[in-house]
N, C-alpha and C positions, 0 to 999 in steps of 0.2 A: 504494500500499499504506499502511496505517496505521502510522506510525512514532513511536517514543518514544526520545529521545536517539539518533537516527540508526538505531535498530533497529526492525524490524517487530514490532508488538505481537502477542503470542500469547494464545490463549484455550483453555481446556479445559473439558469438560463432564462431569458425572456425573449420571445419571438413576436414580432409584429409583422402584419402583412400576409403575403401569399404562401401557397403550399411550397414553393421553391425555397423560401426562407425556412419553412418548417423542416424540409428535408435536410438542408444544410446544418441547421441546429441539431437535428437528431444525429447526423454524422459526427458533429463535434462532441455531442454527449457520449457517443460510443468511444471516441478517441480518448477523452478524459477518463472514462470508466476503465478502459483497458490499462491506462497508466496508473490506476490505483486511487484516483480521486473519488471522493464521496459526493455523489450528485444529490443536491437538496433542492427543495421547492424554491422557486423565486420568492423573495421576501424574507426567507430565513437567513440567519447569520451565515455568511459564506466568505471564504478567503478570496474567491474570484467570482465576479458577476459578469456574464457575457450577454450583451443586449444586441439582438439582430434586428436592425431598424428597417422601417418602410418610409418612402418619401413620395408615394404616388399622388397624394393630395396634400393640401395645407393641413388638413385635419390629421393626416398621417404624421407629418412633421411634428405637430404639436403633441401627439401621443408619444412619439419617440422622445421629445424633449422632456415631457413629464416623467416618462419611465427612467430616463437617465438621472434626473434630479431625485426621484424617489429612491433609486438604487443607491445613490451616493449618500442619501440621508439615512437609510436603513442600515447600510454597511459602509460607514465612513472610512474604515481602515481596509476595505476590500480593494483588490485590483479590479478596476472597472474597465472592461473592454467594450467599446462601441463599434459595431460592424454593420455592413450592409448598405442598402441603397441610399440612406440619408448621408452616409459618409461620402459616397461618390458625388452627391449633390452639394454638400456643405462641408467639405473636408477641412478647409482652412479655418472655418468658424469653430468646428468641433475641437480641432487641435489646440485652440486657445483656451478651452475650458479646463480649469484646474482640477475639477472633480472627475476627469476622465484620464485613465492611465495610458490606454492605447486606443488609437483610432485606426480601424482596419477596413480598407475598401473591399469590394466584392472580389477583385482579382487575387487578393491575398487572404481571403477569409479561411481558406483551408489550412493556413499556417498558424492559426490562433493558438493551437496547443504548443507548437514550437516556441512561439513568442512568450507565452506564459511560463513554460518550463524553463526557458532561458532566463527569464526574470528571476525566478526563485533560485536559480543557480548563480545569480550574481551578474549575469550578462544582460546589459540593456541594449536591445536591438530595435531599430526602427522597422515597422512592418514592411515598408517598401524595399528593405534590403533582403528580404526572403523571397525565393522564387515562388511565383503564384501560379495557380492552375485552377480554372473554374470547375474542372471535373475531378480534381485531386482530393476527393473526400473519402473517408473511411466507409466501409460497408456497414450499414446500420445494424446494430445488435442490441444495444441499450438505447431504448427510445422513450420519448415522452408521450407517444401515441400508440394505439393498438395497430393501426395500419401503418405502412411505411411508403414513402415516395421514392420513385426512381427518376433521377434527373437524366433526361435524354438530350437536352440542348440548352443553350443560354443565349441571351441577346435577342435583338429584333431589328429587322430592316424595314419595317412598315412605315415608321415615322408618321404616325397619326398626329394631327396638328395639336391635340390636347395633351399628348403623352410625353413624359420625360424619361421613360424606361430605356430607350436607345442610348440616352446620355449616361445613365447610371449602370446599365448592364452591358452596354456595348453592342457591336454588330453581331448578327446571328452566327452561331457556331454549333455544330452537331457533334455529339459524342460518338466515338467508334462503336459500331454494332456489337463487336465481340465483348467490349467492356460492359455494355448494357446487359447483355444476356448473362454474363458471368456474375454481374452484380445481383441480378434477379435470382439466379440459382443460389447464391450465398444467402440472401435475405430469407428466401423460402426455407432453406436448410436451417436458418436460425429460428424458424418457427412462425414467421409472419404469414398470415392467411389472406391478406389483401394488400396489393401494391397499387400505388397511384402514379400514373405516368405524368411527369411534370416537366416544366421548363417555362421559358418566357413566351415562346410561340411554337408550340410543339407540332402543330400541323405542318409547319415548314421544315420539319426534320428532313435532312438529306445528307447521307454519308455514302460516298462513292456512288454506287448505283442503287442504293436502298432508300426509298422514301418512307413516309410515316406509315402508310398502310402495310407495306412489306415488312417493316420493323415490327409492327403489331402482330402480324401473322407469326413471325418467329417467336415472339414473346408468348403467344397463346399456345404454341406447340411445346413449350418447356414442360416436362412432366411435373406432377405434383398437384395437391389439393389446395389450390389458392384461386383467388379471383383477381381480375385486373379492372381497374377503374381509370378512366381518362379524366384528367383535371381540365381546367379552363382551356377552351380551344376557339380559334377564330373561324368565322364562317367561310373564309376564302382560303383556308389553309389545309384542305384535304381533298382527296379525289371523290368522284361520284360513286365509287364502289365501297366507301367506308362502311355504309350501312350493312353490307353483307357480312362483315366480320362479327356483327352483334348476334348472329345466329350461333356463335360459339358460346358454350355454357360458361366459360370462364370470364367473358367480357360483360361487365355490369351495364345494364340498359339505362344509362344516364349520361347526359352530356351537359356541361355548363357552356352554352353556346352564346358568345358575347354579341348582343344586339346593339347597344348604346343609344340608338334612336330609331323611331319608326318613320322618320321623314327622310326621303331620298335627298332632299336639299341639304339637310343637316349632315347626313352621312357623307355627302360629297365635300362639305366644308371641313368635316373631321378627317378627311382623306381615308375613309374606310373603303376597302376594296370589294364591296358588294352592294347590292341594292336590297330594298325591302322585299322585292319579289323573289330574288334568288335566295334570300334568307328563309322565306316562308316555304319555298320549294323544298329546302332541306327538311324542315319540320314535317311537312306533309308526306314526303317520301319515307322518312323513318317511321312515322305513325301508320302509314299504309301497311308496312311490313310488321311493325311491333306496336299495336294500338296503345299499350300501356307505357310506352317509352317516356321517360321523365326528362324534360328539359328545364334547366334553370338558366338564368341570364344576368347580365349587367345592363343597367340603363343610366345614362347621364341626363340629368335635367338641367335646364338653364344654360345650355351651350350658347356662346355668342350668336345672336341673330335668331334664336329659337322663338318663333311666334306662337300665338295660341293655337293656330292651325297646325303648326309643326308638332306641338305637344299633343294635340288631340289625335294626330296620326300615331303617335307613340302609344297613347292610351288604347287605341283600337288594336294595335298589334299585340300589346301586352295581354289584352283580353282574349284575342283570337288564338294566339299561340299557346295560351293556358300554361304558362311557366309555373311550376310549383313553388318557385322562389325567385324573387327579383332582388338582386343586390343593387340598391339605388344610391347613386352618387349625385350630389350637387356639384355642378361644374366648378372647378377650382383653378384659378390662374396659376400656371407654373412658368416662372421666368425661364426664358430660353426656348420656349415652344412658340410655334407660329400663331396658335390661338390667343396667346397673351397679347399679340399685337392687333388682334381683330377689334372692330368696333361693335356697337350694339350689344354691350354686355347686359345681361339680364339682372335685375335687382335681386338681392339676396332673399327678400321676403317672397318674391314670386318663385324663385328656385325652391324655397322651402315648401311652399304650398304645392307645387307640382310633385316634389318628392313624396310628400305625404299621400297624395292621390295614388301614386304608383305603389307605395307601400300597402295601401288599402286593397288595391287590385291584387297584389302579391298574396296577401293574407286570404282573400276570397278564393283565388286560384288554388292555393295550398289546401284549403279546406275541401274544395270540390274534388281535387285530385286524390287526396287521401281517402275521401269517402268513396270514390269510384273503385278503390282498391280493396274495400272490405269484402271478405269472403274468398280472397285470393291468397295464394301461397307466396311466402317470402323465405329465402334462406338468409338468416340473420347472423351477422358477425357480432358476437357478444363483446362489448367494451366494458360494461360494468355489471358484474353478476349479482350485486347486492344494492339495488337502487330502490329504496322504500318498499321492499318486499317483492320487487320484480328484477328480472335481468333486463339490461338495456343494451341495445345495439342498433345497427343499421342493416336493412335489407338490401338486396342487390339493386333496387330502384332508388337507393339513397333515401329511404323512408325511415325515420326514427321509430323503433318498435320496442314496446314493453312486453315481456313474456312472463306470465305468471307461472311460478313453480318450475322454472327451467332448471335442469340439472347440469346444463352446459356451463363450463367455466370461462374465464376471460380468454379472449383470443381463440374462441372455438365457434364452429358453425352450429346453428340450431334451425331445423326446418319448422316453419310455423304456418298457421292460418290466421290472417288478419280478421279481427272480430269486431272491434268498436273503437271509435275515437275517444281519446282521453279528454277530460274536460278542463285541462290546464292550458295556460297560454303557449306552452311549447308545442301544442298540437301534435302529440304523438299517437301512435295506434297501439292498442292493446291486442295481444295475440295469444294463441294457445299452441303448445308444441304439437306436432303431428308426426 
C-alpha cells in the first residue's frame, strides 16, 4: 500500500460533464488503486483530490469553479489536481490560483498519477513536461460506476458555431481497433457487464479502413455475457445501415441522438450537418424496425436569432419524436466561437421560459414512454441491490427499474417484467423477476 508518514495515502475524485470524462476518471481511479492508494468518496478527508472539469457552458465553468473552491476548503492540506476541458479553456487563469497544486490539460490527463507520485517522492514536475497520450489510460478495474466506458476516439472536426469542444479537445483522432477490442476483452474479464462506447464524436470513428459500424460489429462479436450501449452520437455521423446492428442481442436499443433545434434555419446557423427531415428519417427508420426503441436528445434554447416560430418548430419535433428524455441547455456564449459574434441574442428570461417548456415536454414524453413499456420484459443490470427494499438498475432500453425481492447482486443481470410506474419524481418502473 502507498504510505505517507506511516499512513496509507488516500485519493478522491470529482467528475463533471460527459461520459468521456467519467471514463477517464475511472481509468485514473484504477491506476491509483493499483498503486496502493485508498480511494475515498469526494468530500472526505483525502491526501489527493482530483477534479475532472467541464467547460461546455458558462454554467459548467461555474460548477467547476465551485467544486475547486469546495475541495480546497474541505481538504486545505490536500494536493488539488484540476484537469480536463476547463483547463484547456482557462489554463493560465487556473495556474494563478493558489489553492490548486497542479493544472493538467486533456493531453496530459493520463499522466496525473505519475505527477502525483513524483510529488510525494520530492520531485516537482510541470504536467507539460510529461509525454501525453489521449488514449494512454489504464484498463478500468476499480470504478466509481457499475458500467464502464470504452473510449474509441477524441476530438471533433465539426466546428459547430456554438461549441468550444474542438478548442479544448482538439481535432478528431481515432483509437486503433486492436487497442479497443483488447480493452473490451480486459474490462469484461474484470467483471463489467455493460460497456458504453464513448468519445467526442464517435460516429466519425475511422481507423485505417474501419468505420464506426464495422468497429461495432467487431465489438459485438467478442465472446462473453455483456451488453454494449452507445453514448451520445451525432445524426450525421453514421451510415444508413447502423440500425441493422441493433438486431444483435448485445446492443442496447437506445441512442442519445443530438437534435439541438427543430428549425432548419437555426441548424444551419449552428453549422449542424443535417436537416430536421433527415433527423426524423433516422427516428422513423429505427422505430419501423424496433417500435420500442428509446431515443433521448439534447436541445439548445435561445440560440442567437431563434424566433418564436423557430422555437415552436423545436416544440413540434420534441413532441413528434417522443424522446424519453431531453437534456435542455440554455444557449451560453462561449468566447472564441462564431456564435458569440452573432447578433440577435435572445434575452435570458425568454431562454429560461423556453427551456422550461421543453423540460415539461420531456417529462410528459418520459411518462408516456415508460407507460407504453408496462407488461414488457427488460433485462436489468443491477446497480444497487438494496434500494429501500428493492434492487435498482437499468434495463436495455435505459429505463430505471425497481425489482421487488430480487436475489441478483450488484453488477449482475436480472430478467424482469415491467409492472407499474412508481409514484416518485424519479419516475421509475417497478418490476418482478421472471
